[in-house]
N, C-alpha and C positions, 0 to 999 in steps of 0.2 A: 586292831587298833580301833579303841573305840572313837566317836563321832568327836567327843572333848578331848578325848586325847589327840586326835588329829590337828583340831584347832588349837591346843596347847604345842603341838610340834610347831606349827605354822607360826606362832604368833611368839615363840620362845627365843628367838633373836630380836625382836621389837623392844624397843625403853618406853615405858608406861611409868608417868607421873601419878597416877592414880585408877583406881579399878572400882568400878560400880556395877551393880547386878540387881535386878528383878529381885523382888522378896520370896518371890514362887520356887518351891522346891528345885525343879528341874533347872531353871537358869543358876541359881545358888551349886547346885551339883556341879554344872559346867564351869561357872565361874571360879570355884575350888579347884578343880582340875588344869584349868589353863593358866591361874595364877599360881600354880606351885611353884614353877621356875622364877616368878617374879617377885615373891614374898611381899606383897603389897597388903596392906588392909584392905579388906573387900567391903567396901560402901553399900549397904543394901539400901534402895530407892524404891518406893511404891510407885514413882514416876516410870519405871521400866516394865511395871506390872503386865500382863495383859488385858485386854478389854474387859471390863468388867460385866459380864451378862447375868449375874445374880440368880435369879430363879430358873435359868437354862442349865445352870452348872449340872454336869449328870445327865441330863435330858438330850434327845436324840438331835441332831442340829437342825435337821427337817421340820421338826416342831417350831424352831425360832423362827425358819425361813418362812413356814406359812403364815405366822404372826405379822412377821415385818410385810408380806404379801398383801395382808389384811388389813394394815395401818392405811393411813392416809398420807405418811412420811414416805420421803425416799430413804432408800436403805442404810446409807450414810448419816442420816440425821435421827433414824428409829434408835430407840434404847427402851428396855424392860424398865417396871415401873422402880426397880431399885438397882440399876444398873447406868451405862452410861453409852453414847453415841459414839460411832467411830470419829465424829467430829470433835468430842469431847476428848477423845483418847488423843487424837492430834494436838489439842491446844496442850494438854497433860504433859505429851512429849516434848514438844517445843518448846515448854516453859523449862523442863529439865536442861535440854541442849542449851538454850540461851543462858543459864548458870554457867554451864561448863564453860561456855565461849568467854563468860566475864571471870572464871576464875583464873588462879595465876599458872594452872596446869595446862602444857602445852599438848602432851599426848596420853590421851585417856582411852582405857579400854572399858566399854560399857557393853554388858550382857543383858540381851532383852528377849524378847519373844517374838514371833511371825507378826503378830497384830501391831503392836508399836512401830516396828520397822515399816511396814507397808504404809502407815499413815504418814511415817516420817520423810518419807521422799518426796510426797505430792507437798507436804506441807513445807519443806525448805525451799521448794521452788514456788511458794506462795499459792497453793490452790488447795481447794478444798480436798476431804478424804472420799470424795467420790469416786475417784478411780483408784483408789488403794487395792482394791481385787486385780488389778492389772500388774501389780508389782509382786515380781516373784521372789518368795524368800525361802531358801532350805534350812533344814537344822544344822545348826554349827556352820553356815555360811558365814563370810566376812564381807562385812561393808565398812566401806572407809569415808567419812566426812571431814573436809577441812573447813575452817572459818577464817577467811581472809582478810578480817576485822571489819568488812561490811555486811558479808553473807556467807552462807554455807554453801560448800560447792561438793558434790557427790564425786567422789575419787574412785570408788570400787562399789560393785554391788553383787550380792548373791555369789560372791567367788565362792566355789566348793572344790577347786583344782588341790587341797590338801586332801580331800577325801577320796579321791581316787587311787 
């Protein structure tokens, strides 16, 4: 069973009103596998894309880390010339989930990447993305948030029990 297949099996009995996915290839592939049993339209949204690191795409991660350390900014505020910071990513993702909270949909499936999930957790708690590195998010993990009418509640985080 593939990881996406494990998530599909896990979510097969859940009811969803809408499906959203990052526009990036690997998320869309997962969205198609998971959505197969639901048959809903997959709404592709840029807001769920991974953090934009532009000129570091395909480069060793250590090169970027060296540049971050050499800068005068804290790591979560640092961004490449044509990219975004983790704090900007947080605002992008929070803007998306606030739109979801205001939509008529009660049960939404969103397929995203590690970066957006990592910054979302401190973001819904009203914090900066400074501690986003402390949030563990495994591939094909299930995370659940609920909006109670005033704020978001984290109900499940990084659950991979369906992959064992």
